[in-house]
N, C-alpha and C positions, 0 to 999 in steps of 0.2 A: 368613414373609410372602410367599414365593413368587417365582417367576421374574420376574413382571411388575414387582414392586417393585424387584428387583435391576437390571433393565434401565433402569427409570426413574431410579433413583439414579445409575447410571453416566452416563446422558445428562445429568442435572442437574450432575454433577461436571465433565463435559467442557465444558458450557456455561459454568460458573463459571470454569474454567481459561482458556478462550478470552477471556472478558470481562476477566479479570485481566491477561492478556497484552496485550490491546488497550490497556487503561489504562496499562500500563507503557510500551508503545511510544509512546503519545501523550505521556506525561510526559517521556520522554527526548528525543523529537524537538522538542517545544515548548520545553523547557529549553535545548537547544542553539541553536535558532533565536533565542530571546530573548537568550542569552548572546553570540552572534556579532554581534548588532545592538543593538537597544534593546528593553526589555520593553513596548513600545507597538506593537500591531499596525497602528495607523494610519500609522506611519512605518517599520515593519519589514515589508517584503513577504514575506520568508521566514517570519516568524512568523505573519502573517495567513494565508498559504497552509497552514501546518501546522495552525492552528486550524480552518480550514475543512475540511481533510481529515478530521480526527478528529471534528468535529461531525457530518459526514455518516455516520460510523460509529457514532454514538450515544454518544460519550464525553461524560459529564456536564460541566457548566460548572465545577463545583468542582474536578474533576481538572485541567482546563485552567488555571484560576486559580492553583492551588497550584504548578504547574510554573513559571508566570511569576513568582510571588512569591518563589520560590527565588532567581531572578536578582536581582530588585529588593532582596532582603534580603541579598545578598552571599554566599549559599551556594555552595560550590565542589564540583562533581561532575565527574569526568573520565571521558568515554566515548570508546572507540576504535571506529572503523568498520571492518568487514570485509566481504568479498564471497567467496562460495563457489559453485562451479559443479559441476553433477552431471548425469549421465545417470540418469533415473528409470525407473519401471516402464513397459513397453511402448515403450521408445525415446524417452521424453519428455525434454525439457530443463528443468532447474530451476536458477534462480539465487537464492541466499539472501543477503540483506544482514543483517548483524548490527550492533548498537550495544551495547557492553558495557564494563564495568569490569574484565573478566577474559577476554581473548582466547583463552587456552588452554581455559577452560571452554566458551566459545562454539564453538570448533572441534570439541572432543571430542563435545559434545552434538549438534551439527548433523550431523557425519559419522556418528556412531553411529546416529542416527535414520534417515538415508538408507540406510546399508548394511544395516540390519536389514530394510528393505523392498525389498532387491534392487537398490539403486542403487549408484553409485560415482562418485568424483570424476573430472571430465573437463572439458576446455575447451569450453564451449558458448556463451559470451557473444557470439560472432560471429553467432549466430542471432537476436540481439535488436538493437533500435535504441531509443535513448532518445527519448521523446516526451512532450510535455505533453498530458494527457488531461483533458477536461471532459465530464461527462455531466449533463444537466438536462432538464427538461420545460418546456412552456409557450411554445415558439417553433417556427417552421418552418425546415426545412433551408435553403431559399433565402435567407431573411432573415438568418440567422446567417452563412452563407458570404459573402454580399455585404458585410456589415458588417466582417468580418475582413479580406477582401481589399482593400476600399477603404481600410482603415487600415494597409495594408502588413504584415499579419501573415503569416508564413511558414506557411501552412496545408497540412497533408498530406492531411486527409480530413475531410469533414463527412457524417455519415450519420444517418438517422432510422429508428427501428424501434419500433413499438408506443407511439408518442408520446414516446419518449426520443431526444434529440439527443445524438450523440457527436461530439466534436471532437478531432482530433489536430493539434498544432502543434509547430514546432521548439522545443526546450527554451529557447533564448535569447529566445523571444517569449512565454513562458508568462505572465509578469506583465502584459505588454501585452495579450495576448488576454483575460485575466481581466478587466481593467479595461474593455475594449470590450464584453464580454458583459454586464457589470453596467450599462454605459451604455445598452444596448438593453433592459434590464429583467430580466436573469437575476439573481435574488437568492439563490436556493437551488440549490446544486450537489449532485448525488448523488455525483459524483466530481470532484475538483479537485486534481490532483497530477501530478508528473513520474514516469513509469513506464518500465520496459523493456517494449517491445512486440515480440512475436515476429514474425519475417519471414513465417512460415507456421504455421498451427495444425494439430494432428493430433487425431484422434478415437480414444479408447480405449473398449473395451467388456469385458464379462465380468470375469475375475479381475484383469486389468491395471488396469481402471478402479477397481475396489474397492481395490486396493493403492495406487493413486495418491491417491485421496481420503483414505484412512487416513493416508498419509504426509503430505499437506498439513495434515490436522487435527493430527497430532502435532507438526509443525514450528511451527504457529501457537501451540501451547501453550508453546513454549520461551521462557524469560525473555529471552534475548539476541537472538532473531530480530526484525528490524525490518520487513523486506519480503520477500515471496516472489513470484518471477516464473516463469512457465512457459508452455509452448506447447500446452497441452491445452485443447481446446474443451469446456467443461462446460455 
């Protein structure tokens, strides 16, 4: 059937793996948020935030509802969180968060994937800062910034590019900022989550860039990987 068919089949397989991994991440994160509070997003802010996060990534409603129903039905699943820090291709910094029922498996798979692409474990977390990030359209930068500041939200930055507004706030004000944004008419978020933001970004090119992109793709396919943070401008 030829080379074209093989390439297309591999691309479809990779896409399916990524989709499956996203659904798994959503299920675990939503389950934990519901378990730690209540299975009602109207009264559980962490659950509401997790639902919004994965809706923006295209996770279907039935995947979200199944995760919540596990808690409501009394099902017990135990997940352990982990965080791993690495130097990656081209001097990049990578932080990988895991959520797993098997920490040894998570460590081995994540470390093996990194090392095979030329990376190694190292302390890089000091190059990042935790922030609440919102990305959305339909508003202007000044209106958003004024609404947040007038309501005493600890705002780090509000920027606008190509019609998209990006807002960075202190993590402790994440829920407050989200409520205020909704009050001024922001109903659909492209991004709504607490993330590690690098202090500075780097640009890669050539072989380093290809290695880095391949590495991120491989990490995203791993069943125990929950979040990936890095300092590469893509």
